[in-house]
N, C-alpha and C positions, 0 to 999 in steps of 0.2 A: 504493500500499500504506499501511496505517496506520503512522505513524512509530514506529519501535522494533520492529515486527513483522518476522518473518522466516519465509519458507516456501521449502522446497527440495523439488523434485519429482525422482524418480529411479526407474529400473527395476532398480536394484541392491538386492536384498533385504538383503545384508550392510551396505551403507551405511545403509539404512533402519533396520535393527536397532540399529545403533550411534547414529544421530542421534535416533531416536525412543525410546530406552531409557527416559527419564524418564516419557514418556506411557504406554508399554506396561506400566510397572511399576504403574500405578494400576489400580484395580478395573475401570474402564470400558475399559481396554486389554486385558482378558483375551481377548476374542474375536479381536482383531487379532493378539495374540501367538500364539494357537493356529493361526490361518490362516498366519501368518508361518512358524511351525515347519514346516508342511506345504510351504510354498513353498521353504524352505531344504533340504528333503529331495528336492526335484525335482518336486513336484506343481505343476500349473497352468503349467508352462513354456510350453506352446503358447499359453496365453491372454495371455502378456506382461503380468503384473501391473504396476500402477503404484502408486507410494507417494508420500506427502508427509509431511514432518516440519518442525519449526521451533518457533516460539513466538509468542505474541501480544505486544502492546505492554507488557502488564503482566507478561510473562515466563511465562505459563501454557504449558507444553509442549503441542505440537500433533502429532497423528498421524492419518493417513488412508490407506486403501489400497483397492484394488479388484482382484479377480481375475474378469475377465469370464467368464460373463455376469452375475455377481452384483452386488448393489448396492454403492455406495460405503460403506465402513465408516469412521466417524469417532469420535474420542474427544472428551472435553471440550475446548472451544475458546472463546476470547473471541469474542463475537458480531460484533465489528467486523472480524474477519479472515475471516469466512465468505465475504464477497463476493470478496475476493482469492483465496481458495482455490478457489472455484468458477471464477472467471475463468481462473486458471492451469490448472486441471484440464481445463476444456472445450477448451483449446487442444491438449491431448494426447489427450483421451478424450471426444469430443463426444457420444457416445451413452450418457450416464448413464441407467440405468433407474430409479434411486432412491437413497435414502440410508438408512442405519441407524446409530443411535448413541444416546447419552444424549438425553433429550427436548429440552433447550434447544439442544444442538448440532445435532441433526437438523432441528429447526424452522428454525434460522438458515440451514443449508445449503439447505433446500427453499425458503425465502424468497428467498435469493440466486439460486437457479436459476430461479425464476419471474421475477424481475426481469430477469435477463440473457438469457433465452430466449424470454420471452413464453408459455411453456407453462404447463400446469396440473399441480398436484400433489394427491394424495389421501393421507389417513392410512391406511396399510395395516395397521398393528398397533402395540399398545402392550404392553410386557411389564414385569413387576416381578420383583424378586428378594426372597427372604425370608431375613433374617438371624436366626439363633438367638440369643436373648438370655437364656433361662433353661430349665433342664431339671429336672423334678421326678422323684425316684425313685418307683418303684411302692411301695405300702404293704406292709409286712412285719410280721405275716403278711397274706396277701391277705384282703380282705373276704369274708364269706360263711361258710357252715358246710358240713362235709363230710357226705355221705350215700352210702349204697350204691345202686348201680344195676347190675343184671345181673352181680353179683359183683365190680364194680370200684368204686373210690371216685371220686365226682365232687364238684364244688364248686358249690354254688349261690351265685352272686354277684349282689348287688343291681345294678339297672340304674344305669349311671353317670349322674350329674346332667348337665344341659346345661351346657356350659362356654362361656366367651366365644368369639366367632368366631375369635380369634387363637390359641386353644389347640387342640392336637391330641392325641387319646388315644394310649395306648401301643400300639394296634394298628398304628400307623404305624411305619416302621423308623427311629425316632429312637433313637439309641444314645448312651450316654456310657461312658467308660472310667473304672472305679473300681477302684483297687488292682490294675490289670492285667486285670480281668475286664470283658467287654462286657455291659452290663446294659440291658434294655429300659426306656425311660423311660415313666412314667405319663402325663406331659404335657410339652409344650414350648411356650414362648412365643416368638413371632417377630414381627418387624415387616417390613412391606413397603416396598421401595425401588424406585421407578420406575428401570429400568436400560436399557431399549432401546426405541426408538421407530423405526418404519419408515415412510418416505414413498415412494410410487410416483410416478414422473414420467411425465407424459403427453406428447402430441405437442408439440413446440416449433417455433419458427420458424427455428432454426439448422440 
């Protein structure tokens, strides 16, 4: 093991919850925290979930878990501890079908699995999360002029101009709270953050 690193494997969800708390509190730990909550309520009991927690040599909190038959979930980790994590994990759970987690962590675990098993991996999916950075209120009064149609008032509105790809029009359910009232937004600005990469593991020699 890398000097200064520590990895603990357990099948006790309460012990994992306590030991992995710093890692689960990060954004990349959200999925694991959700699954762990289900485990703590008694789900997946027959699958005998396996957990790992600890830290890398630089102190980065580490967390990983698997509820068979699903892939191994990992959070951010120092690349130089991926090999030890995989080695320890395979001793308890040799039939890993794949890994899912932040891109760098998932790649490191997949690389370590290939090196230790002689198997092949393939990229199964890449996902991104969008974070809201700005909300623009709708124009008041609304653009256009009123006219009568079949006894009712209707509003002719000019066609919205094309916006940049990262803008979304008010037709999407983007809401903001203003003075206690929920108001539809005219546009929102968001940025994309790669948040989850999944590798599938093929046949290995172990």
